[in-house]
Gaussian input, Z-matrix of N, CA and C with variables (Angstrom, degrees):
# hf/3-21g

backbone

0 1
 N
 C     1     B1
 C     2     B2     1     A1
 N     3     B3     2     A2     1     D1
 C     4     B4     3     A3     2     D2
 C     5     B5     4     A4     3     D3
 N     6     B6     5     A5     4     D4
 C     7     B7     6     A6     5     D5
 C     8     B8     7     A7     6     D6
 N     9     B9     8     A8     7     D7
 C    10    B10     9     A9     8     D8
 C    11    B11    10    A10     9     D9
 N    12    B12    11    A11    10    D10
 C    13    B13    12    A12    11    D11
 C    14    B14    13    A13    12    D12
 N    15    B15    14    A14    13    D13
 C    16    B16    15    A15    14    D14
 C    17    B17    16    A16    15    D15
 N    18    B18    17    A17    16    D16
 C    19    B19    18    A18    17    D17
 C    20    B20    19    A19    18    D18
 N    21    B21    20    A20    19    D19
 C    22    B22    21    A21    20    D20
 C    23    B23    22    A22    21    D21
 N    24    B24    23    A23    22    D22
 C    25    B25    24    A24    23    D23
 C    26    B26    25    A25    24    D24
 N    27    B27    26    A26    25    D25
 C    28    B28    27    A27    26    D26
 C    29    B29    28    A28    27    D27
 N    30    B30    29    A29    28    D28
 C    31    B31    30    A30    29    D29
 C    32    B32    31    A31    30    D30
 N    33    B33    32    A32    31    D31
 C    34    B34    33    A33    32    D32
 C    35    B35    34    A34    33    D33
 N    36    B36    35    A35    34    D34
 C    37    B37    36    A36    35    D35
 C    38    B38    37    A37    36    D36
 N    39    B39    38    A38    37    D37
 C    40    B40    39    A39    38    D38
 C    41    B41    40    A40    39    D39
 N    42    B42    41    A41    40    D40
 C    43    B43    42    A42    41    D41
 C    44    B44    43    A43    42    D42
 N    45    B45    44    A44    43    D43
 C    46    B46    45    A45    44    D44
 C    47    B47    46    A46    45    D45
 N    48    B48    47    A47    46    D46
 C    49    B49    48    A48    47    D47
 C    50    B50    49    A49    48    D48
 N    51    B51    50    A50    49    D49
 C    52    B52    51    A51    50    D50
 C    53    B53    52    A52    51    D51
 N    54    B54    53    A53    52    D52
 C    55    B55    54    A54    53    D53
 C    56    B56    55    A55    54    D54
 N    57    B57    56    A56    55    D55
 C    58    B58    57    A57    56    D56
 C    59    B59    58    A58    57    D57
 N    60    B60    59    A59    58    D58
 C    61    B61    60    A60    59    D59
 C    62    B62    61    A61    60    D60
 N    63    B63    62    A62    61    D61
 C    64    B64    63    A63    62    D62
 C    65    B65    64    A64    63    D63
 N    66    B66    65    A65    64    D64
 C    67    B67    66    A66    65    D65
 C    68    B68    67    A67    66    D66
 N    69    B69    68    A68    67    D67
 C    70    B70    69    A69    68    D68
 C    71    B71    70    A70    69    D69
 N    72    B72    71    A71    70    D70
 C    73    B73    72    A72    71    D71
 C    74    B74    73    A73    72    D72
 N    75    B75    74    A74    73    D73
 C    76    B76    75    A75    74    D74
 C    77    B77    76    A76    75    D75
 N    78    B78    77    A77    76    D76
 C    79    B79    78    A78    77    D77
 C    80    B80    79    A79    78    D78
 N    81    B81    80    A80    79    D79
 C    82    B82    81    A81    80    D80
 C    83    B83    82    A82    81    D81
 N    84    B84    83    A83    82    D82
 C    85    B85    84    A84    83    D83
 C    86    B86    85    A85    84    D84
 N    87    B87    86    A86    85    D85
 C    88    B88    87    A87    86    D86
 C    89    B89    88    A88    87    D87
 N    90    B90    89    A89    88    D88
 C    91    B91    90    A90    89    D89
 C    92    B92    91    A91    90    D90
 N    93    B93    92    A92    91    D91
 C    94    B94    93    A93    92    D92
 C    95    B95    94    A94    93    D93
 N    96    B96    95    A95    94    D94
 C    97    B97    96    A96    95    D95
 C    98    B98    97    A97    96    D96
 N    99    B99    98    A98    97    D97
 C   100   B100    99    A99    98    D98
 C   101   B101   100   A100    99    D99
 N   102   B102   101   A101   100   D100
 C   103   B103   102   A102   101   D101
 C   104   B104   103   A103   102   D102
 N   105   B105   104   A104   103   D103
 C   106   B106   105   A105   104   D104
 C   107   B107   106   A106   105   D105
 N   108   B108   107   A107   106   D106
 C   109   B109   108   A108   107   D107
 C   110   B110   109   A109   108   D108
 N   111   B111   110   A110   109   D109
 C   112   B112   111   A111   110   D110
 C   113   B113   112   A112   111   D111
 N   114   B114   113   A113   112   D112
 C   115   B115   114   A114   113   D113
 C   116   B116   115   A115   114   D114
 N   117   B117   116   A116   115   D115
 C   118   B118   117   A117   116   D116
 C   119   B119   118   A118   117   D117
 N   120   B120   119   A119   118   D118
 C   121   B121   120   A120   119   D119
 C   122   B122   121   A121   120   D120
 N   123   B123   122   A122   121   D121
 C   124   B124   123   A123   122   D122
 C   125   B125   124   A124   123   D123
 N   126   B126   125   A125   124   D124
 C   127   B127   126   A126   125   D125
 C   128   B128   127   A127   126   D126
 N   129   B129   128   A128   127   D127
 C   130   B130   129   A129   128   D128
 C   131   B131   130   A130   129   D129
 N   132   B132   131   A131   130   D130
 C   133   B133   132   A132   131   D131
 C   134   B134   133   A133   132   D132
 N   135   B135   134   A134   133   D133
 C   136   B136   135   A135   134   D134
 C   137   B137   136   A136   135   D135
 N   138   B138   137   A137   136   D136
 C   139   B139   138   A138   137   D137
 C   140   B140   139   A139   138   D138
 N   141   B141   140   A140   139   D139
 C   142   B142   141   A141   140   D140
 C   143   B143   142   A142   141   D141
 N   144   B144   143   A143   142   D142
 C   145   B145   144   A144   143   D143
 C   146   B146   145   A145   144   D144
 N   147   B147   146   A146   145   D145
 C   148   B148   147   A147   146   D146
 C   149   B149   148   A148   147   D147
 N   150   B150   149   A149   148   D148
 C   151   B151   150   A150   149   D149
 C   152   B152   151   A151   150   D150
 N   153   B153   152   A152   151   D151
 C   154   B154   153   A153   152   D152
 C   155   B155   154   A154   153   D153
 N   156   B156   155   A155   154   D154
 C   157   B157   156   A156   155   D155
 C   158   B158   157   A157   156   D156
 N   159   B159   158   A158   157   D157
 C   160   B160   159   A159   158   D158
 C   161   B161   160   A160   159   D159
 N   162   B162   161   A161   160   D160
 C   163   B163   162   A162   161   D161
 C   164   B164   163   A163   162   D162
 N   165   B165   164   A164   163   D163
 C   166   B166   165   A165   164   D164
 C   167   B167   166   A166   165   D165
 N   168   B168   167   A167   166   D166
 C   169   B169   168   A168   167   D167
 C   170   B170   169   A169   168   D168
 N   171   B171   170   A170   169   D169
 C   172   B172   171   A171   170   D170
 C   173   B173   172   A172   171   D171
 N   174   B174   173   A173   172   D172
 C   175   B175   174   A174   173   D173
 C   176   B176   175   A175   174   D174
 N   177   B177   176   A176   175   D175
 C   178   B178   177   A177   176   D176
 C   179   B179   178   A178   177   D177
 N   180   B180   179   A179   178   D178
 C   181   B181   180   A180   179   D179
 C   182   B182   181   A181   180   D180
 N   183   B183   182   A182   181   D181
 C   184   B184   183   A183   182   D182
 C   185   B185   184   A184   183   D183
 N   186   B186   185   A185   184   D184
 C   187   B187   186   A186   185   D185
 C   188   B188   187   A187   186   D186
 N   189   B189   188   A188   187   D187
 C   190   B190   189   A189   188   D188
 C   191   B191   190   A190   189   D189
 N   192   B192   191   A191   190   D190
 C   193   B193   192   A192   191   D191
 C   194   B194   193   A193   192   D192
 N   195   B195   194   A194   193   D193
 C   196   B196   195   A195   194   D194
 C   197   B197   196   A196   195   D195
 N   198   B198   197   A197   196   D196
 C   199   B199   198   A198   197   D197
 C   200   B200   199   A199   198   D198
 N   201   B201   200   A200   199   D199
 C   202   B202   201   A201   200   D200
 C   203   B203   202   A202   201   D201
 N   204   B204   203   A203   202   D202
 C   205   B205   204   A204   203   D203
 C   206   B206   205   A205   204   D204
 N   207   B207   206   A206   205   D205
 C   208   B208   207   A207   206   D206
 C   209   B209   208   A208   207   D207
 N   210   B210   209   A209   208   D208
 C   211   B211   210   A210   209   D209
 C   212   B212   211   A211   210   D210
 N   213   B213   212   A212   211   D211
 C   214   B214   213   A213   212   D212
 C   215   B215   214   A214   213   D213
 N   216   B216   215   A215   214   D214
 C   217   B217   216   A216   215   D215
 C   218   B218   217   A217   216   D216
 N   219   B219   218   A218   217   D217
 C   220   B220   219   A219   218   D218
 C   221   B221   220   A220   219   D219
 N   222   B222   221   A221   220   D220
 C   223   B223   222   A222   221   D221
 C   224   B224   223   A223   222   D222
 N   225   B225   224   A224   223   D223
 C   226   B226   225   A225   224   D224
 C   227   B227   226   A226   225   D225
 N   228   B228   227   A227   226   D226
 C   229   B229   228   A228   227   D227
 C   230   B230   229   A229   228   D228
 N   231   B231   230   A230   229   D229
 C   232   B232   231   A231   230   D230
 C   233   B233   232   A232   231   D231
 N   234   B234   233   A233   232   D232
 C   235   B235   234   A234   233   D233
 C   236   B236   235   A235   234   D234
 N   237   B237   236   A236   235   D235
 C   238   B238   237   A237   236   D236
 C   239   B239   238   A238   237   D237
 N   240   B240   239   A239   238   D238
 C   241   B241   240   A240   239   D239
 C   242   B242   241   A241   240   D240
 N   243   B243   242   A242   241   D241
 C   244   B244   243   A243   242   D242
 C   245   B245   244   A244   243   D243
 N   246   B246   245   A245   244   D244
 C   247   B247   246   A246   245   D245
 C   248   B248   247   A247   246   D246
 N   249   B249   248   A248   247   D247
 C   250   B250   249   A249   248   D248
 C   251   B251   250   A250   249   D249
 N   252   B252   251   A251   250   D250
 C   253   B253   252   A252   251   D251
 C   254   B254   253   A253   252   D252
 N   255   B255   254   A254   253   D253
 C   256   B256   255   A255   254   D254
 C   257   B257   256   A256   255   D255
 N   258   B258   257   A257   256   D256
 C   259   B259   258   A258   257   D257
 C   260   B260   259   A259   258   D258
 N   261   B261   260   A260   259   D259
 C   262   B262   261   A261   260   D260
 C   263   B263   262   A262   261   D261
 N   264   B264   263   A263   262   D262
 C   265   B265   264   A264   263   D263
 C   266   B266   265   A265   264   D264
 N   267   B267   266   A266   265   D265
 C   268   B268   267   A267   266   D266
 C   269   B269   268   A268   267   D267
 N   270   B270   269   A269   268   D268
 C   271   B271   270   A270   269   D269
 C   272   B272   271   A271   270   D270
 N   273   B273   272   A272   271   D271
 C   274   B274   273   A273   272   D272
 C   275   B275   274   A274   273   D273
 N   276   B276   275   A275   274   D274
 C   277   B277   276   A276   275   D275
 C   278   B278   277   A277   276   D276
 N   279   B279   278   A278   277   D277
 C   280   B280   279   A279   278   D278
 C   281   B281   280   A280   279   D279
 N   282   B282   281   A281   280   D280
 C   283   B283   282   A282   281   D281
 C   284   B284   283   A283   282   D282
 N   285   B285   284   A284   283   D283
 C   286   B286   285   A285   284   D284
 C   287   B287   286   A286   285   D285
 N   288   B288   287   A287   286   D286
 C   289   B289   288   A288   287   D287
 C   290   B290   289   A289   288   D288
 N   291   B291   290   A290   289   D289
 C   292   B292   291   A291   290   D290
 C   293   B293   292   A292   291   D291
 N   294   B294   293   A293   292   D292
 C   295   B295   294   A294   293   D293
 C   296   B296   295   A295   294   D294
 N   297   B297   296   A296   295   D295
 C   298   B298   297   A297   296   D296
 C   299   B299   298   A298   297   D297
 N   300   B300   299   A299   298   D298
 C   301   B301   300   A300   299   D299
 C   302   B302   301   A301   300   D300
 N   303   B303   302   A302   301   D301
 C   304   B304   303   A303   302   D302
 C   305   B305   304   A304   303   D303
 N   306   B306   305   A305   304   D304
 C   307   B307   306   A306   305   D305
 C   308   B308   307   A307   306   D306
 N   309   B309   308   A308   307   D307
 C   310   B310   309   A309   308   D308
 C   311   B311   310   A310   309   D309
 N   312   B312   311   A311   310   D310
 C   313   B313   312   A312   311   D311
 C   314   B314   313   A313   312   D312
 N   315   B315   314   A314   313   D313
 C   316   B316   315   A315   314   D314
 C   317   B317   316   A316   315   D315
 N   318   B318   317   A317   316   D316
 C   319   B319   318   A318   317   D317
 C   320   B320   319   A319   318   D318

   B1=1.5211
   B2=1.4596
   B3=1.1198
   B4=1.4920
   B5=1.5643
   B6=1.2542
   B7=1.4183
   B8=1.5208
   B9=1.4594
   B10=1.3677
   B11=1.4833
   B12=1.2565
   B13=1.4287
   B14=1.4482
   B15=1.3537
   B16=1.4594
   B17=1.4440
   B18=1.3427
   B19=1.4514
   B20=1.5243
   B21=1.4819
   B22=1.3757
   B23=1.5561
   B24=1.2321
   B25=1.4116
   B26=1.5442
   B27=1.3062
   B28=1.5627
   B29=1.4497
   B30=1.3796
   B31=1.3161
   B32=1.5752
   B33=1.2027
   B34=1.5495
   B35=1.4892
   B36=1.3572
   B37=1.4492
   B38=1.5512
   B39=1.2229
   B40=1.5155
   B41=1.4234
   B42=1.3318
   B43=1.5282
   B44=1.4312
   B45=1.3789
   B46=1.4695
   B47=1.5530
   B48=1.2414
   B49=1.5189
   B50=1.5953
   B51=1.2764
   B52=1.4631
   B53=1.6001
   B54=1.3067
   B55=1.3790
   B56=1.4200
   B57=1.4336
   B58=1.5091
   B59=1.5494
   B60=1.4379
   B61=1.4405
   B62=1.3957
   B63=1.2162
   B64=1.5540
   B65=1.4870
   B66=1.4043
   B67=1.4804
   B68=1.7126
   B69=1.2650
   B70=1.4217
   B71=1.5447
   B72=1.2692
   B73=1.6115
   B74=1.5379
   B75=1.3454
   B76=1.5877
   B77=1.4966
   B78=1.3613
   B79=1.3766
   B80=1.5481
   B81=1.3033
   B82=1.4515
   B83=1.4081
   B84=1.3284
   B85=1.4235
   B86=1.4867
   B87=1.3367
   B88=1.4163
   B89=1.6155
   B90=1.4187
   B91=1.4101
   B92=1.6246
   B93=1.2726
   B94=1.5375
   B95=1.7195
   B96=1.2641
   B97=1.5363
   B98=1.5086
   B99=1.2325
   B100=1.5595
   B101=1.5391
   B102=1.4413
   B103=1.4645
   B104=1.5174
   B105=1.3693
   B106=1.4517
   B107=1.6481
   B108=1.2477
   B109=1.4614
   B110=1.4865
   B111=1.3050
   B112=1.5074
   B113=1.4833
   B114=1.2949
   B115=1.4045
   B116=1.5035
   B117=1.3185
   B118=1.5001
   B119=1.5536
   B120=1.2809
   B121=1.4904
   B122=1.5350
   B123=1.3942
   B124=1.3847
   B125=1.6192
   B126=1.4355
   B127=1.3554
   B128=1.5166
   B129=1.2479
   B130=1.5639
   B131=1.3984
   B132=1.3450
   B133=1.4374
   B134=1.5235
   B135=1.3061
   B136=1.4346
   B137=1.5756
   B138=1.3141
   B139=1.5490
   B140=1.6215
   B141=1.2999
   B142=1.4407
   B143=1.5304
   B144=1.4475
   B145=1.4261
   B146=1.4306
   B147=1.2627
   B148=1.3512
   B149=1.5452
   B150=1.2531
   B151=1.5048
   B152=1.4775
   B153=1.4423
   B154=1.4748
   B155=1.5140
   B156=1.2951
   B157=1.4223
   B158=1.5270
   B159=1.3989
   B160=1.4920
   B161=1.5779
   B162=1.3378
   B163=1.4929
   B164=1.6467
   B165=1.3449
   B166=1.3617
   B167=1.5301
   B168=1.1896
   B169=1.3807
   B170=1.5323
   B171=1.2931
   B172=1.3812
   B173=1.6017
   B174=1.2706
   B175=1.3613
   B176=1.5494
   B177=1.2737
   B178=1.5608
   B179=1.5005
   B180=1.2807
   B181=1.5313
   B182=1.4461
   B183=1.4597
   B184=1.5464
   B185=1.5726
   B186=1.3071
   B187=1.5434
   B188=1.4799
   B189=1.3860
   B190=1.5016
   B191=1.4245
   B192=1.2830
   B193=1.4297
   B194=1.4964
   B195=1.3623
   B196=1.5018
   B197=1.4796
   B198=1.2334
   B199=1.4456
   B200=1.5607
   B201=1.2891
   B202=1.5910
   B203=1.5490
   B204=1.4098
   B205=1.3472
   B206=1.3007
   B207=1.4005
   B208=1.4281
   B209=1.5411
   B210=1.2337
   B211=1.3795
   B212=1.5422
   B213=1.3615
   B214=1.4245
   B215=1.4345
   B216=1.3051
   B217=1.5691
   B218=1.5188
   B219=1.3857
   B220=1.3986
   B221=1.4948
   B222=1.3457
   B223=1.4410
   B224=1.4685
   B225=1.2868
   B226=1.6251
   B227=1.6190
   B228=1.4416
   B229=1.4334
   B230=1.3658
   B231=1.2691
   B232=1.4930
   B233=1.4187
   B234=1.3381
   B235=1.5223
   B236=1.6441
   B237=1.3280
   B238=1.4141
   B239=1.4160
   B240=1.2629
   B241=1.4471
   B242=1.5393
   B243=1.2879
   B244=1.4733
   B245=1.6353
   B246=1.3464
   B247=1.3995
   B248=1.4715
   B249=1.3356
   B250=1.4856
   B251=1.4789
   B252=1.3406
   B253=1.5249
   B254=1.5637
   B255=1.2073
   B256=1.4842
   B257=1.4410
   B258=1.3119
   B259=1.4234
   B260=1.4909
   B261=1.2585
   B262=1.4409
   B263=1.3731
   B264=1.2208
   B265=1.5547
   B266=1.5901
   B267=1.4502
   B268=1.3424
   B269=1.6201
   B270=1.3960
   B271=1.3851
   B272=1.6496
   B273=1.2721
   B274=1.4790
   B275=1.7002
   B276=1.2606
   B277=1.4152
   B278=1.4075
   B279=1.4104
   B280=1.4178
   B281=1.5951
   B282=1.2407
   B283=1.5221
   B284=1.5302
   B285=1.2649
   B286=1.2871
   B287=1.5696
   B288=1.2107
   B289=1.4683
   B290=1.5093
   B291=1.3800
   B292=1.4460
   B293=1.4520
   B294=1.2967
   B295=1.5359
   B296=1.5636
   B297=1.2668
   B298=1.5338
   B299=1.3199
   B300=1.3674
   B301=1.4488
   B302=1.4564
   B303=1.3810
   B304=1.3263
   B305=1.5164
   B306=1.2910
   B307=1.5059
   B308=1.4906
   B309=1.1945
   B310=1.5857
   B311=1.4999
   B312=1.2768
   B313=1.4950
   B314=1.5537
   B315=1.3616
   B316=1.5773
   B317=1.6272
   B318=1.3507
   B319=1.3966
   B320=1.5327
   A1=112.99
   A2=118.58
   A3=125.60
   A4=116.22
   A5=122.59
   A6=124.69
   A7=100.62
   A8=115.30
   A9=130.61
   A10=111.78
   A11=120.12
   A12=125.91
   A13=106.31
   A14=119.46
   A15=122.24
   A16=111.38
   A17=116.73
   A18=123.71
   A19=104.09
   A20=113.83
   A21=120.73
   A22=106.92
   A23=116.75
   A24=126.69
   A25=108.97
   A26=117.87
   A27=120.54
   A28=114.62
   A29=119.00
   A30=122.14
   A31=114.83
   A32=117.29
   A33=120.65
   A34=104.68
   A35=120.50
   A36=120.69
   A37=107.06
   A38=118.81
   A39=126.22
   A40=108.92
   A41=119.96
   A42=123.07
   A43=118.05
   A44=110.17
   A45=116.45
   A46=107.76
   A47=114.27
   A48=118.67
   A49=106.04
   A50=116.30
   A51=118.01
   A52=108.77
   A53=119.83
   A54=119.33
   A55=117.16
   A56=115.23
   A57=116.37
   A58=113.35
   A59=114.11
   A60=116.80
   A61=113.72
   A62=120.65
   A63=119.79
   A64=109.91
   A65=110.58
   A66=117.33
   A67=105.29
   A68=120.48
   A69=117.96
   A70=108.22
   A71=112.48
   A72=120.92
   A73=107.69
   A74=107.87
   A75=114.52
   A76=109.31
   A77=116.15
   A78=119.44
   A79=113.38
   A80=116.77
   A81=121.42
   A82=111.86
   A83=120.99
   A84=126.87
   A85=108.39
   A86=118.27
   A87=128.48
   A88=106.87
   A89=116.14
   A90=118.47
   A91=103.98
   A92=112.86
   A93=118.84
   A94=106.14
   A95=107.84
   A96=114.96
   A97=115.77
   A98=111.75
   A99=123.80
   A100=104.27
   A101=114.15
   A102=119.15
   A103=107.70
   A104=118.00
   A105=121.10
   A106=108.82
   A107=113.04
   A108=115.32
   A109=109.97
   A110=120.35
   A111=126.65
   A112=110.16
   A113=123.32
   A114=126.80
   A115=112.47
   A116=111.46
   A117=114.28
   A118=110.99
   A119=118.14
   A120=118.93
   A121=113.57
   A122=108.84
   A123=113.45
   A124=113.98
   A125=109.39
   A126=115.28
   A127=115.61
   A128=113.61
   A129=120.70
   A130=111.37
   A131=120.07
   A132=126.62
   A133=108.07
   A134=120.22
   A135=127.46
   A136=113.12
   A137=111.81
   A138=117.31
   A139=109.49
   A140=111.23
   A141=122.19
   A142=109.76
   A143=115.78
   A144=118.45
   A145=112.82
   A146=127.84
   A147=134.51
   A148=114.10
   A149=111.16
   A150=122.00
   A151=123.28
   A152=105.26
   A153=114.21
   A154=116.01
   A155=117.78
   A156=122.97
   A157=116.39
   A158=114.32
   A159=119.89
   A160=103.23
   A161=112.06
   A162=110.77
   A163=109.98
   A164=114.24
   A165=112.29
   A166=115.28
   A167=115.70
   A168=121.04
   A169=115.44
   A170=116.05
   A171=120.37
   A172=108.17
   A173=122.21
   A174=123.36
   A175=112.09
   A176=113.68
   A177=114.58
   A178=110.68
   A179=110.39
   A180=115.34
   A181=103.36
   A182=110.90
   A183=117.99
   A184=111.21
   A185=110.38
   A186=112.87
   A187=108.75
   A188=111.60
   A189=115.72
   A190=108.85
   A191=118.99
   A192=122.43
   A193=113.10
   A194=116.42
   A195=124.69
   A196=111.02
   A197=124.33
   A198=128.07
   A199=106.96
   A200=106.76
   A201=115.17
   A202=108.22
   A203=119.01
   A204=120.63
   A205=116.32
   A206=120.57
   A207=126.23
   A208=113.85
   A209=124.05
   A210=127.97
   A211=117.54
   A212=112.34
   A213=119.76
   A214=114.16
   A215=117.75
   A216=117.32
   A217=109.30
   A218=113.58
   A219=116.03
   A220=116.74
   A221=115.16
   A222=117.70
   A223=112.92
   A224=119.41
   A225=118.08
   A226=109.96
   A227=114.74
   A228=113.08
   A229=113.80
   A230=124.16
   A231=128.06
   A232=112.44
   A233=121.06
   A234=124.57
   A235=111.39
   A236=115.93
   A237=114.29
   A238=118.38
   A239=123.74
   A240=129.59
   A241=110.90
   A242=113.84
   A243=113.82
   A244=107.28
   A245=117.02
   A246=120.30
   A247=114.54
   A248=111.23
   A249=118.46
   A250=118.49
   A251=116.84
   A252=120.69
   A253=113.54
   A254=113.34
   A255=113.84
   A256=111.91
   A257=124.51
   A258=130.92
   A259=110.61
   A260=122.47
   A261=125.47
   A262=110.00
   A263=128.66
   A264=131.36
   A265=111.03
   A266=116.66
   A267=116.57
   A268=110.79
   A269=116.64
   A270=114.45
   A271=106.50
   A272=116.78
   A273=118.62
   A274=98.74
   A275=126.12
   A276=117.15
   A277=120.43
   A278=116.85
   A279=119.51
   A280=108.47
   A281=117.49
   A282=122.87
   A283=115.69
   A284=121.32
   A285=121.33
   A286=107.98
   A287=118.49
   A288=118.99
   A289=112.20
   A290=113.73
   A291=118.17
   A292=116.65
   A293=115.64
   A294=121.41
   A295=114.94
   A296=107.84
   A297=111.71
   A298=113.55
   A299=119.41
   A300=124.21
   A301=112.30
   A302=120.00
   A303=122.39
   A304=105.33
   A305=119.50
   A306=118.97
   A307=110.57
   A308=112.55
   A309=118.79
   A310=106.55
   A311=117.53
   A312=116.86
   A313=110.77
   A314=115.36
   A315=114.17
   A316=105.56
   A317=121.19
   A318=124.34
   A319=109.60
   D1=136.08
   D2=-176.52
   D3=-83.57
   D4=137.70
   D5=-178.84
   D6=-96.94
   D7=127.59
   D8=-178.42
   D9=-126.19
   D10=140.96
   D11=173.52
   D12=-103.31
   D13=123.76
   D14=174.32
   D15=-145.83
   D16=153.92
   D17=176.39
   D18=-90.70
   D19=128.94
   D20=-175.76
   D21=-125.41
   D22=139.12
   D23=168.86
   D24=-57.72
   D25=106.97
   D26=178.08
   D27=-54.85
   D28=-49.45
   D29=-179.51
   D30=-63.32
   D31=-34.34
   D32=177.16
   D33=-71.94
   D34=-40.39
   D35=-174.75
   D36=-65.58
   D37=-41.32
   D38=177.23
   D39=-59.70
   D40=-51.45
   D41=174.35
   D42=-53.88
   D43=-41.92
   D44=-178.42
   D45=-69.95
   D46=-38.70
   D47=-178.00
   D48=-60.29
   D49=-43.64
   D50=-179.87
   D51=-65.19
   D52=-40.60
   D53=178.74
   D54=-66.07
   D55=-40.02
   D56=-177.39
   D57=-92.41
   D58=-5.88
   D59=-176.06
   D60=70.24
   D61=26.94
   D62=179.85
   D63=-97.05
   D64=157.81
   D65=-169.52
   D66=-104.59
   D67=-33.71
   D68=-173.30
   D69=-110.18
   D70=166.06
   D71=177.01
   D72=-60.17
   D73=-50.30
   D74=-175.78
   D75=-53.73
   D76=-52.33
   D77=-177.32
   D78=-64.48
   D79=-31.67
   D80=176.47
   D81=-67.30
   D82=-42.38
   D83=-175.12
   D84=-68.87
   D85=-43.44
   D86=-176.98
   D87=-64.61
   D88=-44.63
   D89=-173.77
   D90=-67.64
   D91=-40.76
   D92=-173.97
   D93=-61.04
   D94=-47.36
   D95=177.59
   D96=-57.92
   D97=-44.50
   D98=178.91
   D99=-58.31
   D100=-56.48
   D101=-174.57
   D102=-55.71
   D103=-47.41
   D104=-172.79
   D105=-59.19
   D106=-44.21
   D107=-175.52
   D108=-71.04
   D109=-46.30
   D110=174.11
   D111=-52.85
   D112=-44.47
   D113=179.03
   D114=-60.90
   D115=-48.63
   D116=178.86
   D117=-65.01
   D118=-39.07
   D119=179.24
   D120=-62.16
   D121=-40.65
   D122=-179.69
   D123=-62.77
   D124=-45.71
   D125=177.38
   D126=-56.98
   D127=-44.95
   D128=175.11
   D129=-56.14
   D130=-38.57
   D131=-178.30
   D132=-68.68
   D133=-51.39
   D134=172.61
   D135=-53.25
   D136=-42.06
   D137=179.42
   D138=-63.27
   D139=-39.27
   D140=-176.20
   D141=-68.78
   D142=-40.11
   D143=170.15
   D144=-64.61
   D145=-45.14
   D146=-179.20
   D147=-58.50
   D148=-31.63
   D149=173.05
   D150=-81.87
   D151=4.13
   D152=-179.39
   D153=88.62
   D154=29.06
   D155=-176.76
   D156=-63.66
   D157=-22.85
   D158=179.57
   D159=-106.04
   D160=150.86
   D161=173.38
   D162=-77.98
   D163=170.69
   D164=-176.81
   D165=-72.45
   D166=124.30
   D167=-174.56
   D168=-100.91
   D169=11.71
   D170=-170.50
   D171=-96.91
   D172=-8.58
   D173=-174.86
   D174=-86.28
   D175=-175.92
   D176=178.29
   D177=-61.39
   D178=155.22
   D179=-178.29
   D180=-113.34
   D181=128.09
   D182=176.76
   D183=-65.67
   D184=151.29
   D185=-176.50
   D186=-72.15
   D187=149.96
   D188=176.70
   D189=-72.96
   D190=165.04
   D191=176.95
   D192=-58.65
   D193=129.30
   D194=-178.09
   D195=82.61
   D196=5.17
   D197=174.12
   D198=-98.29
   D199=147.89
   D200=175.08
   D201=-66.76
   D202=143.38
   D203=163.65
   D204=-59.18
   D205=156.00
   D206=175.35
   D207=-53.82
   D208=129.99
   D209=-176.21
   D210=88.43
   D211=-12.61
   D212=177.90
   D213=-74.65
   D214=155.86
   D215=-177.42
   D216=-77.22
   D217=115.44
   D218=-175.70
   D219=-64.42
   D220=-22.59
   D221=176.84
   D222=-70.37
   D223=-19.00
   D224=-179.26
   D225=-82.55
   D226=-12.81
   D227=177.36
   D228=-82.84
   D229=-28.15
   D230=178.14
   D231=-106.77
   D232=112.76
   D233=-179.12
   D234=-51.82
   D235=-43.62
   D236=177.66
   D237=-66.22
   D238=-28.10
   D239=172.94
   D240=-63.74
   D241=-33.93
   D242=-174.80
   D243=-72.68
   D244=-22.21
   D245=179.20
   D246=-92.16
   D247=0.16
   D248=-175.33
   D249=83.47
   D250=-7.12
   D251=175.77
   D252=-64.21
   D253=148.19
   D254=171.70
   D255=-89.92
   D256=127.83
   D257=173.20
   D258=-60.85
   D259=115.32
   D260=-175.31
   D261=-108.40
   D262=-17.91
   D263=-172.66
   D264=81.30
   D265=7.73
   D266=-177.92
   D267=-99.31
   D268=151.13
   D269=-173.87
   D270=-89.51
   D271=-159.26
   D272=-164.22
   D273=-82.05
   D274=-15.06
   D275=168.39
   D276=-86.60
   D277=-4.90
   D278=174.94
   D279=97.39
   D280=2.65
   D281=175.42
   D282=-88.99
   D283=147.38
   D284=175.73
   D285=-104.79
   D286=152.67
   D287=179.76
   D288=-57.80
   D289=134.53
   D290=-173.00
   D291=90.56
   D292=3.25
   D293=175.00
   D294=-64.96
   D295=-24.27
   D296=179.75
   D297=-63.27
   D298=133.25
   D299=-178.48
   D300=-109.67
   D301=140.98
   D302=177.22
   D303=-80.85
   D304=127.69
   D305=-179.16
   D306=-94.27
   D307=141.12
   D308=-175.86
   D309=-70.66
   D310=124.04
   D311=-171.57
   D312=-75.96
   D313=-8.39
   D314=-178.78
   D315=-85.95
   D316=-8.46
   D317=-179.51
   D318=-83.97

C-alpha cells in the first residue's frame, strides 16, 4: 500500500466515517474508495443489462441432454418408467449412493 499525503475535507471525512462505521481516517478513505468503485461497476453492469447484454430468457427452454423434448412422452425417456417402476435412485442391492458410513475407530 502506498503512503499518500492529501488534503481531505474533515467534515466529509467525519460524515463518511459515520456512514461506513469506520474508526480511522485510513479505514474511512479506503471504504469510500471501495464504495465508489463498486457503485460504478454495478452501474456499468446495469447499463450493460439495459442495452441487451443478456439473451432473451423468456422463450422456450431447450431440453437438457438426456431429457425428453417438450411434448414427448416422458415415460419413454426412463426405461423404469415404461415398466411402471418408480425410479428410487437405489442400486440393485437397495442402497443409495452415500449409504456407506464411516465407522468410529474407537468403537
